[in-house]
C-alpha positions in Angstrom: -4.7 -4.3 17.8 -2.1 -2.4 19.0 -0.3 0.5 17.3 2.8 -0.9 17.3 1.6 -4.6 15.2 -1.0 -2.5 12.8 2.1 -0.4 11.6 4.3 -3.7 10.9 1.4 -5.1 9.3 0.2 -2.2 6.7 4.7 -1.8 6.0 4.7 -5.3 5.7 2.0 -5.9 3.2 3.1 -2.5 1.5 6.8 -4.4 0.8 5.1 -7.1 -0.3 2.8 -6.0 -2.9 4.8 -3.5 -4.8 7.5 -6.3 -5.0 5.4 -8.9 -6.0 3.3 -6.1 -9.1 6.7 -4.9 -10.0 6.2 -2.0 -9.4 10.2 -1.8 -8.5 11.2 -1.9 -11.9 11.9 1.2 -13.9 9.8 2.6 -16.7 10.8 2.4 -20.1 11.9 5.7 -21.6 9.8 8.8 -22.1 7.1 5.9 -20.0 5.3 6.9 -17.0 4.2 3.4 -15.6 0.8 3.6 -13.7 0.2 1.2 -10.9 -3.0 1.0 -8.9 -4.2 -1.7 -6.5 -7.1 -2.5 -3.6 -7.2 -5.0 -1.3 -9.7 -5.8 0.6 -8.1 -8.6 4.3 -10.5 -10.4 5.6 -11.0 -12.6 8.4 -13.0 -16.0 8.3 -15.1 -14.6 5.9 -15.6 -10.9 7.0 -13.9 -7.5 5.5 -11.6 -5.7 8.4 -9.2 -3.7 6.5 -9.2 -1.6 3.2 -5.7 -2.1 2.1 -5.0 1.0 -1.2 -2.3 1.2 -2.7 -0.2 3.7 -5.7 2.4 4.3 -8.0 3.6 5.8 -10.8 7.5 6.3 -12.0 9.1 8.0 -14.9 12.2 7.7 -15.5 14.8 8.3 -12.6 11.9 8.7 -9.9 8.7 7.1 -8.3 6.2 8.2 -5.9 3.6 5.8 -4.1 1.3 6.5 -1.6 -0.8 3.4 0.6 -3.9 3.9 3.1 -5.2 1.1 5.3 -8.0 1.7 7.2 -9.9 -0.8 9.1 -13.2 -1.7 8.0 -16.6 -3.8 8.5 -16.8 -5.4 12.7 -13.3 -4.0 13.1 -13.6 -1.0 12.8 -15.9 -0.7 15.9 -12.5 -1.5 17.5 -9.6 -0.2 15.8 -9.5 3.4 15.1 -6.8 3.8 13.7 -5.6 4.5 10.0 -2.7 5.5 8.2 -2.0 7.8 5.4 1.7 5.9 3.8 3.8 8.5 1.6 6.9 7.7 -0.6 9.3 9.0 -3.3 13.3 9.7 -4.7 14.9 9.3 -7.5 15.9 5.8 -9.2 19.8 5.0 -10.1 
């Protein structure tokens, strides 16, 4: 898998996961919302990637991290590991 395709796949997975789980909604006043997920991506029943996603949201701010690692058989051919982080303010 080319690095460019790998990067696009990772970005799509992170954004899709965030919106599917409601991580784009702000926390209630005074509360921090935390979300932690792990996905095993399978091809023909074999695990090829592991995706870990964490987000913390407080009123007005968010922090998100995602890690995508090749595992199993894919790990023999794909040597790329992706770590992503984002933080910012919510209006």
